[in-house]
C-alpha positions as CSV (number, residue, x, y, z in Angstrom):
1,M,26.6,-74.9,-41.3
2,K,26.2,-78.5,-40.5
3,G,23.9,-80.5,-42.7
4,V,23.6,-77.9,-45.5
5,S,24.5,-78.8,-49.0
6,M,26.4,-76.4,-51.1
7,A,26.6,-76.4,-54.9
8,W,30.1,-76.5,-56.5
9,V,30.6,-74.0,-59.3
10,Q,33.7,-74.1,-61.5
11,M,35.7,-70.8,-61.2
12,V,38.7,-69.3,-62.9
13,S,41.4,-68.4,-60.4
14,D,43.1,-65.1,-60.4
15,E,46.3,-66.6,-61.8
16,A,44.4,-68.2,-64.7
17,A,42.4,-65.3,-65.7
18,T,43.1,-63.7,-69.1
19,G,41.6,-61.1,-71.3
20,K,38.4,-59.5,-70.2
21,L,38.2,-61.6,-67.1
22,R,41.7,-60.5,-66.1
23,E,40.5,-56.9,-66.5
24,L,37.4,-57.5,-64.5
25,Y,39.4,-59.1,-61.7
26,Q,41.7,-56.1,-61.7
27,R,38.8,-53.7,-61.5
28,S,37.3,-55.7,-58.6
29,R,40.6,-55.8,-56.8
30,E,41.0,-52.1,-57.1
31,R,37.6,-51.5,-55.7
32,A,37.5,-54.1,-52.9
33,G,41.1,-54.9,-52.3
34,V,40.4,-58.6,-53.3
35,V,38.6,-60.3,-56.0
36,P,35.2,-61.1,-54.4
37,N,33.9,-64.6,-54.7
38,I,30.8,-63.3,-56.5
39,A,33.2,-62.1,-59.4
40,K,34.8,-65.6,-59.4
41,L,31.4,-67.3,-59.5
42,Q,30.6,-65.5,-62.7
43,S,34.1,-66.0,-64.2
44,L,33.0,-68.4,-66.9
45,R,31.0,-65.6,-68.4
46,P,33.3,-62.5,-68.4
47,E,31.0,-60.4,-70.5
48,T,28.1,-60.9,-68.3
49,A,30.1,-60.5,-65.2
50,S,31.5,-57.3,-66.4
51,R,28.0,-55.9,-67.1
52,G,26.9,-57.0,-63.6
53,F,29.9,-55.2,-62.0
54,D,29.2,-52.1,-64.1
55,L,25.6,-52.1,-62.8
56,Y,26.8,-52.6,-59.2
57,C,29.1,-49.6,-59.6
58,Q,26.5,-47.5,-61.0
59,V,23.9,-48.3,-58.4
60,M,26.4,-47.9,-55.5
61,D,28.3,-44.8,-56.7
62,D,25.5,-42.8,-58.5
63,P,25.3,-39.3,-56.9
64,S,21.6,-39.4,-56.4
65,G,19.5,-38.8,-53.3
66,I,21.1,-41.3,-50.9
67,S,24.6,-41.6,-49.6
68,R,27.0,-44.5,-50.2
69,R,26.7,-45.3,-46.5
70,E,22.9,-45.6,-46.8
71,R,23.2,-47.8,-49.9
72,V,25.5,-50.2,-48.1
73,L,23.1,-50.3,-45.1
74,I,20.2,-51.1,-47.4
75,A,22.2,-53.8,-49.2
76,T,23.1,-55.3,-45.8
77,V,19.6,-55.4,-44.6
78,V,18.3,-56.9,-47.8
79,S,21.0,-59.5,-47.6
80,K,20.1,-60.4,-44.0
81,V,16.3,-60.6,-44.9
82,N,17.1,-62.9,-47.8
83,G,19.2,-65.1,-45.6
84,C,22.3,-64.3,-47.6
85,L,25.6,-64.5,-45.6
86,Y,27.6,-62.9,-48.3
């Protein structure tokens, strides 16, 4: 994206992660196959990142009225409307 400035955020790499962050990275990897950048962006605050991941899992996996497929579709549309490429 030519001419767009991006913020730089310090992140903890997979190899450098320890303790709760290492556990979070492992959970993320088990769920997605990789450690998503959103997890790495929150890596300096592992407790907060873990709570966010737990909330995400609850919202996406809760056996309520809509299917997982519908939830993913809703998340995709909301991201598009918000101009989020992630």
